[in-house]
TIKOL-984403 format. One record per atom (N, C-alpha, C): residue in three letters; residue number from 1; y, z, x; atom name. Coordinates in pm, 1 decimal. Example, Ala and Ser with C-alpha at 12.3 -4.5 7.8 and 13.67 -1.06 7.14 Angstrom:
BEGIN
Ala, 1, -569.0, 780.0, 1319.0, N .
Ala, 1, -450.0, 780.0, 1230.0, CA .
Ala, 1, -330.0, 780.0, 1320.0, C .
Ser, 2, -225.0, 708.0, 1285.0, N .
Ser, 2, -106.0, 714.0, 1367.0, CA .
Ser, 2, 3.0, 787.0, 1290.0, C .
//
This chain:
BEGIN
Unk, 1, -114.5, 14.9, 109.6, N .
Unk, 1, -12.1, -24.9, 6.3, CA .
Unk, 1, 110.7, 6.2, 85.8, C .
Unk, 2, 272.3, -113.8, 25.6, N .
Unk, 2, 345.6, -70.0, 125.3, CA .
Unk, 2, 446.8, 21.8, 57.5, C .
Unk, 3, 539.4, 74.6, 136.0, N .
Unk, 3, 660.9, 173.0, 147.3, CA .
Unk, 3, 756.7, 117.0, 193.5, C .
Unk, 4, 870.5, 84.9, 86.0, N .
Unk, 4, 1018.7, 45.5, 138.4, CA .
Unk, 4, 1079.1, 180.2, 162.9, C .
Unk, 5, 1160.5, 202.4, 271.0, N .
Unk, 5, 1221.4, 335.5, 287.8, CA .
Unk, 5, 1391.6, 276.0, 320.0, C .
Unk, 6, 1458.4, 317.1, 189.0, N .
Unk, 6, 1612.9, 281.9, 245.2, CA .
Unk, 6, 1713.5, 404.2, 249.0, C .
Unk, 7, 1732.4, 389.7, 379.0, N .
Unk, 7, 1821.9, 524.0, 413.5, CA .
Unk, 7, 1986.7, 464.8, 446.1, C .
Unk, 8, 2042.0, 551.6, 362.2, N .
Unk, 8, 2224.3, 540.8, 376.7, CA .
Unk, 8, 2277.0, 652.8, 427.0, C .
Unk, 9, 2384.4, 662.6, 440.1, N .
Unk, 9, 2480.7, 772.8, 483.3, CA .
Unk, 9, 2512.7, 854.7, 310.9, C .
Unk, 10, 2556.7, 950.7, 342.1, N .
Unk, 10, 2582.5, 1020.6, 215.2, CA .
Unk, 10, 2754.9, 983.7, 212.8, C .
Unk, 11, 2773.3, 975.2, 57.9, N .
Unk, 11, 2900.1, 998.8, 64.1, CA .
Unk, 11, 3005.2, 1105.1, 102.4, C .
Unk, 12, 3114.7, 1050.7, 204.9, N .
Unk, 12, 3160.5, 1150.0, 262.5, CA .
Unk, 12, 3208.0, 1120.8, 397.4, C .
Unk, 13, 3051.4, 1086.2, 434.9, N .
Unk, 13, 3048.9, 1057.0, 609.2, CA .
Unk, 13, 3088.7, 948.8, 654.9, C .
Unk, 14, 3186.4, 933.3, 766.7, N .
Unk, 14, 3234.0, 845.4, 808.0, CA .
Unk, 14, 3158.2, 750.2, 854.2, C .
Unk, 15, 3169.0, 638.8, 845.2, N .
Unk, 15, 3064.7, 512.7, 880.1, CA .
Unk, 15, 3122.8, 383.9, 979.6, C .
Unk, 16, 3158.5, 434.6, 1113.9, N .
Unk, 16, 3193.0, 358.5, 1191.2, CA .
Unk, 16, 3167.4, 187.6, 1186.1, C .
Unk, 17, 3011.4, 203.4, 1201.2, N .
Unk, 17, 2915.5, 58.6, 1193.7, CA .
Unk, 17, 2998.5, 10.6, 1083.6, C .
Unk, 18, 2977.2, 38.0, 961.0, N .
Unk, 18, 2995.3, 4.3, 863.7, CA .
Unk, 18, 3143.7, -50.4, 839.5, C .
Unk, 19, 3252.6, 33.4, 912.8, N .
Unk, 19, 3375.5, -22.1, 928.2, CA .
Unk, 19, 3392.6, -143.8, 1036.8, C .
Unk, 20, 3357.4, -138.1, 1145.4, N .
Unk, 20, 3346.5, -231.8, 1236.2, CA .
Unk, 20, 3269.6, -358.2, 1151.9, C .
Unk, 21, 3162.5, -383.9, 1075.5, N .
Unk, 21, 3128.3, -492.8, 1000.5, CA .
Unk, 21, 3184.6, -541.6, 896.2, C .
Unk, 22, 3304.5, -446.7, 841.2, N .
Unk, 22, 3398.1, -510.0, 757.5, CA .
Unk, 22, 3521.2, -593.4, 854.7, C .
Unk, 23, 3557.9, -515.5, 926.6, N .
Unk, 23, 3635.0, -590.7, 1028.4, CA .
Unk, 23, 3593.3, -726.2, 1046.6, C .
Unk, 24, 3488.9, -766.0, 1118.6, N .
Unk, 24, 3423.5, -888.3, 1178.4, CA .
Unk, 24, 3441.7, -950.0, 1033.2, C .
Unk, 25, 3414.8, -891.3, 928.5, N .
Unk, 25, 3384.8, -1008.3, 813.4, CA .
Unk, 25, 3508.3, -1070.2, 769.9, C .
Unk, 26, 3648.3, -939.9, 782.9, N .
Unk, 26, 3740.3, -1033.4, 783.1, CA .
Unk, 26, 3787.6, -1096.6, 874.8, C .
Unk, 27, 3736.7, -1101.6, 982.1, N .
Unk, 27, 3786.5, -1187.8, 1100.8, CA .
Unk, 27, 3736.4, -1302.9, 1093.0, C .
Unk, 28, 3600.9, -1321.7, 1007.8, N .
Unk, 28, 3561.8, -1456.0, 974.5, CA .
Unk, 28, 3597.7, -1522.2, 870.2, C .
Unk, 29, 3697.6, -1465.3, 822.3, N .
Unk, 29, 3760.5, -1524.0, 664.5, CA .
Unk, 29, 3702.4, -1464.4, 499.1, C .
Unk, 30, 3583.1, -1328.7, 538.7, N .
Unk, 30, 3563.9, -1295.5, 406.5, CA .
Unk, 30, 3655.7, -1193.3, 418.7, C .
Unk, 31, 3782.9, -1180.1, 300.6, N .
Unk, 31, 3856.1, -1128.5, 316.5, CA .
Unk, 31, 3853.9, -1090.3, 184.0, C .
Unk, 32, 3757.2, -1080.0, 78.4, N .
Unk, 32, 3743.2, -993.5, -9.3, CA .
Unk, 32, 3628.7, -878.4, 0.8, C .
Unk, 33, 3574.0, -858.9, 125.6, N .
Unk, 33, 3472.7, -763.9, 104.8, CA .
Unk, 33, 3527.2, -605.1, 149.9, C .
Unk, 34, 3524.8, -532.5, 44.7, N .
Unk, 34, 3562.0, -394.7, 126.9, CA .
Unk, 34, 3463.9, -282.9, 129.2, C .
Unk, 35, 3475.0, -180.3, 159.1, N .
Unk, 35, 3406.2, -53.5, 163.0, CA .
Unk, 35, 3269.8, -72.8, 197.1, C .
Unk, 36, 3246.8, -171.6, 357.5, N .
Unk, 36, 3103.2, -170.5, 396.5, CA .
Unk, 36, 3030.2, -18.8, 426.7, C .
Unk, 37, 2933.7, -2.2, 410.3, N .
Unk, 37, 2843.9, 92.2, 448.1, CA .
Unk, 37, 2734.2, 6.4, 520.0, C .
Unk, 38, 2666.7, 81.5, 600.1, N .
Unk, 38, 2546.7, 29.0, 678.2, CA .
Unk, 38, 2429.7, 153.3, 673.7, C .
Unk, 39, 2348.9, 86.3, 653.8, N .
Unk, 39, 2195.6, 177.3, 647.6, CA .
Unk, 39, 2077.2, 100.5, 705.8, C .
Unk, 40, 1969.1, 160.5, 727.8, N .
Unk, 40, 1863.3, 140.6, 762.7, CA .
Unk, 40, 1752.9, 94.2, 652.9, C .
Unk, 41, 1671.8, -7.8, 671.6, N .
Unk, 41, 1579.8, -35.5, 580.1, CA .
Unk, 41, 1382.1, -19.1, 655.1, C .
Unk, 42, 1314.3, 59.5, 631.8, N .
Unk, 42, 1214.6, 52.2, 687.3, CA .
Unk, 42, 1074.6, 13.6, 585.6, C .
Unk, 43, 990.1, -38.7, 656.6, N .
Unk, 43, 865.9, -99.0, 564.1, CA .
Unk, 43, 725.6, -32.8, 629.2, C .
Unk, 44, 646.8, 65.8, 544.9, N .
Unk, 44, 544.7, 140.7, 623.0, CA .
Unk, 44, 430.0, 46.4, 538.3, C .
Unk, 45, 345.5, 30.8, 606.5, N .
Unk, 45, 201.5, -4.3, 564.4, CA .
Unk, 45, 103.4, 107.3, 563.6, C .
Unk, 46, 54.3, 161.6, 434.0, N .
Unk, 46, -3.2, 299.3, 407.0, CA .
Unk, 46, -152.9, 252.1, 380.7, C .
Unk, 47, -234.3, 347.3, 469.6, N .
Unk, 47, -374.6, 339.6, 430.1, CA .
Unk, 47, -404.0, 424.5, 248.5, C .
Unk, 48, -289.2, 512.9, 229.4, N .
Unk, 48, -309.9, 561.7, 106.5, CA .
Unk, 48, -309.5, 482.3, -23.2, C .
Unk, 49, -404.5, 465.7, -116.6, N .
Unk, 49, -419.6, 368.0, -234.3, CA .
Unk, 49, -350.0, 485.0, -389.8, C .
Unk, 50, -301.4, 552.0, -372.5, N .
Unk, 50, -296.0, 649.1, -478.6, CA .
Unk, 50, -129.3, 649.2, -474.0, C .
Unk, 51, -23.2, 602.4, -570.4, N .
Unk, 51, 90.7, 569.8, -567.9, CA .
Unk, 51, 131.2, 757.8, -528.5, C .
Unk, 52, 103.8, 856.9, -642.2, N .
Unk, 52, 140.2, 946.7, -600.2, CA .
Unk, 52, 169.5, 1035.3, -470.2, C .
Unk, 53, 35.0, 1000.0, -414.5, N .
Unk, 53, -3.1, 1087.5, -290.9, CA .
Unk, 53, 90.1, 1001.3, -186.2, C .
Unk, 54, 75.6, 830.9, -176.9, N .
Unk, 54, 160.8, 767.9, -115.7, CA .
Unk, 54, 353.4, 834.9, -119.2, C .
Unk, 55, 373.5, 831.8, -240.3, N .
Unk, 55, 499.2, 883.2, -238.4, CA .
Unk, 55, 498.1, 1024.0, -170.4, C .
Unk, 56, 443.0, 1107.7, -178.9, N .
Unk, 56, 451.5, 1253.0, -117.3, CA .
Unk, 56, 422.2, 1219.0, 38.7, C .
Unk, 57, 348.3, 1150.6, 108.7, N .
Unk, 57, 370.6, 1110.0, 236.6, CA .
Unk, 57, 463.7, 1041.5, 267.9, C .
Unk, 58, 514.3, 951.3, 226.7, N .
Unk, 58, 659.9, 895.8, 299.5, CA .
Unk, 58, 753.1, 1007.9, 229.3, C .
Unk, 59, 772.9, 1106.8, 177.1, N .
Unk, 59, 882.0, 1152.3, 158.1, CA .
Unk, 59, 856.8, 1285.5, 253.4, C .
Unk, 60, 743.0, 1309.8, 296.2, N .
Unk, 60, 736.7, 1404.7, 409.7, CA .
Unk, 60, 775.1, 1331.4, 547.8, C .
Unk, 61, 770.8, 1214.5, 532.5, N .
Unk, 61, 814.7, 1163.3, 686.5, CA .
Unk, 61, 923.0, 1109.1, 690.9, C .
Unk, 62, 1031.1, 1105.9, 599.6, N .
Unk, 62, 1110.1, 1082.6, 543.4, CA .
Unk, 62, 1213.9, 1218.4, 609.1, C .
Unk, 63, 1154.7, 1344.0, 564.1, N .
Unk, 63, 1223.5, 1447.8, 562.3, CA .
Unk, 63, 1201.3, 1502.8, 707.0, C .
Unk, 64, 1094.1, 1501.5, 798.2, N .
Unk, 64, 1077.2, 1515.0, 928.4, CA .
Unk, 64, 1108.6, 1429.9, 1054.8, C .
Unk, 65, 1109.6, 1296.3, 975.6, N .
Unk, 65, 1166.1, 1159.4, 1113.0, CA .
Unk, 65, 1273.7, 1075.3, 1077.4, C .
Unk, 66, 1238.1, 1039.2, 973.1, N .
Unk, 66, 1289.9, 873.6, 950.4, CA .
Unk, 66, 1443.9, 913.6, 877.6, C .
Unk, 67, 1477.0, 1023.6, 808.8, N .
Unk, 67, 1626.9, 1036.4, 771.8, CA .
Unk, 67, 1684.4, 1170.9, 830.4, C .
Unk, 68, 1804.2, 1173.9, 863.8, N .
Unk, 68, 1835.8, 1292.2, 899.2, CA .
Unk, 68, 1939.9, 1361.6, 798.9, C .
Unk, 69, 1873.9, 1447.6, 722.6, N .
Unk, 69, 1889.8, 1487.4, 586.9, CA .
Unk, 69, 2014.3, 1552.5, 590.0, C .
Unk, 70, 2068.7, 1596.9, 678.8, N .
Unk, 70, 2187.9, 1641.2, 703.8, CA .
Unk, 70, 2359.7, 1538.5, 643.8, C .
Unk, 71, 2301.3, 1430.8, 682.1, N .
Unk, 71, 2433.1, 1332.6, 645.0, CA .
Unk, 71, 2346.1, 1188.0, 585.5, C .
Unk, 72, 2215.2, 1160.4, 556.0, N .
Unk, 72, 2152.1, 1073.5, 521.9, CA .
Unk, 72, 2079.9, 1127.7, 391.8, C .
Unk, 73, 2064.0, 994.7, 280.8, N .
Unk, 73, 2040.6, 1005.1, 180.7, CA .
Unk, 73, 1882.4, 883.5, 188.3, C .
Unk, 74, 1780.5, 917.5, 107.0, N .
Unk, 74, 1710.8, 822.0, 142.9, CA .
Unk, 74, 1576.7, 766.7, -11.1, C .
Unk, 75, 1559.5, 625.1, -15.4, N .
Unk, 75, 1513.9, 623.0, -154.4, CA .
Unk, 75, 1373.2, 554.1, -74.4, C .
Unk, 76, 1285.0, 546.3, -175.2, N .
Unk, 76, 1194.8, 493.5, -159.2, CA .
Unk, 76, 1122.8, 431.8, -297.0, C .
Unk, 77, 1072.2, 291.1, -230.8, N .
Unk, 77, 968.4, 188.5, -344.3, CA .
Unk, 77, 873.5, 160.2, -298.1, C .
Unk, 78, 758.5, 220.1, -341.0, N .
Unk, 78, 613.5, 169.3, -321.6, CA .
Unk, 78, 629.8, 34.3, -377.0, C .
Unk, 79, 571.4, -75.8, -284.3, N .
Unk, 79, 509.9, -214.0, -334.0, CA .
Unk, 79, 494.2, -239.4, -447.6, C .
Unk, 80, 362.4, -165.7, -490.5, N .
Unk, 80, 258.1, -152.8, -605.9, CA .
Unk, 80, 356.9, -135.6, -733.8, C .
Unk, 81, 467.4, -70.1, -730.7, N .
Unk, 81, 560.2, 8.7, -840.5, CA .
Unk, 81, 606.8, -147.2, -839.7, C .
Unk, 82, 712.9, -183.3, -723.9, N .
Unk, 82, 773.2, -291.1, -752.6, CA .
Unk, 82, 743.9, -432.9, -818.0, C .
Unk, 83, 605.5, -469.6, -772.8, N .
Unk, 83, 546.7, -580.8, -823.9, CA .
Unk, 83, 457.1, -586.5, -969.3, C .
Unk, 84, 472.7, -491.3, -1013.3, N .
Unk, 84, 432.8, -469.0, -1167.6, CA .
Unk, 84, 482.7, -553.3, -1270.6, C .
Unk, 85, 664.2, -571.6, -1234.2, N .
Unk, 85, 744.4, -654.3, -1309.3, CA .
Unk, 85, 772.5, -778.5, -1263.3, C .
Unk, 86, 682.7, -812.5, -1177.6, N .
Unk, 86, 680.4, -965.2, -1083.1, CA .
Unk, 86, 768.8, -1002.4, -976.9, C .
Unk, 87, 895.4, -882.4, -969.6, N .
Unk, 87, 944.7, -941.9, -849.1, CA .
Unk, 87, 996.2, -777.1, -811.4, C .
Unk, 88, 1026.4, -780.6, -675.7, N .
Unk, 88, 1112.0, -655.0, -621.9, CA .
Unk, 88, 1217.4, -645.5, -665.1, C .
Unk, 89, 1246.3, -531.3, -735.9, N .
Unk, 89, 1409.1, -494.7, -794.4, CA .
Unk, 89, 1479.3, -446.3, -712.9, C .
Unk, 90, 1617.9, -463.4, -684.9, N .
Unk, 90, 1677.8, -436.5, -580.7, CA .
Unk, 90, 1676.1, -262.1, -582.0, C .
Unk, 91, 1739.6, -205.0, -483.1, N .
Unk, 91, 1683.5, -93.2, -403.8, CA .
Unk, 91, 1759.4, 27.7, -511.1, C .
Unk, 92, 1871.5, -10.3, -608.7, N .
Unk, 92, 1887.8, 81.8, -714.1, CA .
Unk, 92, 1834.6, 67.7, -833.0, C .
Unk, 93, 1737.3, 19.9, -844.1, N .
Unk, 93, 1705.4, 4.7, -985.2, CA .
Unk, 93, 1589.8, 93.7, -968.9, C .
Unk, 94, 1503.0, 106.5, -1134.6, N .
Unk, 94, 1449.2, 250.4, -1153.0, CA .
Unk, 94, 1281.7, 195.4, -1085.4, C .
Unk, 95, 1234.8, 314.7, -1053.8, N .
Unk, 95, 1142.5, 296.5, -976.7, CA .
Unk, 95, 1132.9, 330.2, -837.3, C .
Unk, 96, 1280.9, 357.8, -785.2, N .
Unk, 96, 1314.9, 383.5, -620.9, CA .
Unk, 96, 1333.2, 526.1, -674.0, C .
Unk, 97, 1271.7, 622.3, -581.5, N .
Unk, 97, 1334.9, 769.5, -579.4, CA .
Unk, 97, 1442.4, 779.7, -503.6, C .
Unk, 98, 1519.3, 833.2, -528.5, N .
Unk, 98, 1644.6, 888.3, -407.1, CA .
Unk, 98, 1638.4, 1010.7, -403.6, C .
Unk, 99, 1665.7, 1069.1, -273.7, N .
Unk, 99, 1651.3, 1195.0, -218.1, CA .
Unk, 99, 1780.7, 1242.4, -158.2, C .
Unk, 100, 1836.3, 1301.9, -194.8, N .
Unk, 100, 1964.4, 1398.1, -122.5, CA .
Unk, 100, 1947.5, 1540.4, -88.7, C .
Unk, 101, 1995.0, 1574.2, 15.0, N .
Unk, 101, 1955.0, 1699.4, 66.3, CA .
Unk, 101, 2084.4, 1806.6, -21.9, C .
Unk, 102, 2030.3, 1925.4, -71.7, N .
Unk, 102, 2119.3, 1969.1, -141.1, CA .
Unk, 102, 2213.0, 2101.2, -42.9, C .
//
């Protein structure tokens, strides 16, 4: 089973790389772009076939290594869930779990 993990900076955390991307896009003539935020996309191939156990395993991976829970949020999308509707939904679509540190 494949799992997709999308890691983004929390709201309010400065994103100098996103700002650099925005400035470069403006320099290339894409003036209508504002508020660029960059993140990470990680694709994992899991041996686990049970969706609940796979999700729990990926959550542990995110909290232990993949995401810095102080400044980042993560979303998990299991490929089997995404493919039920015939296509992979956008990252913010239903089926993706979003985790934020308290």
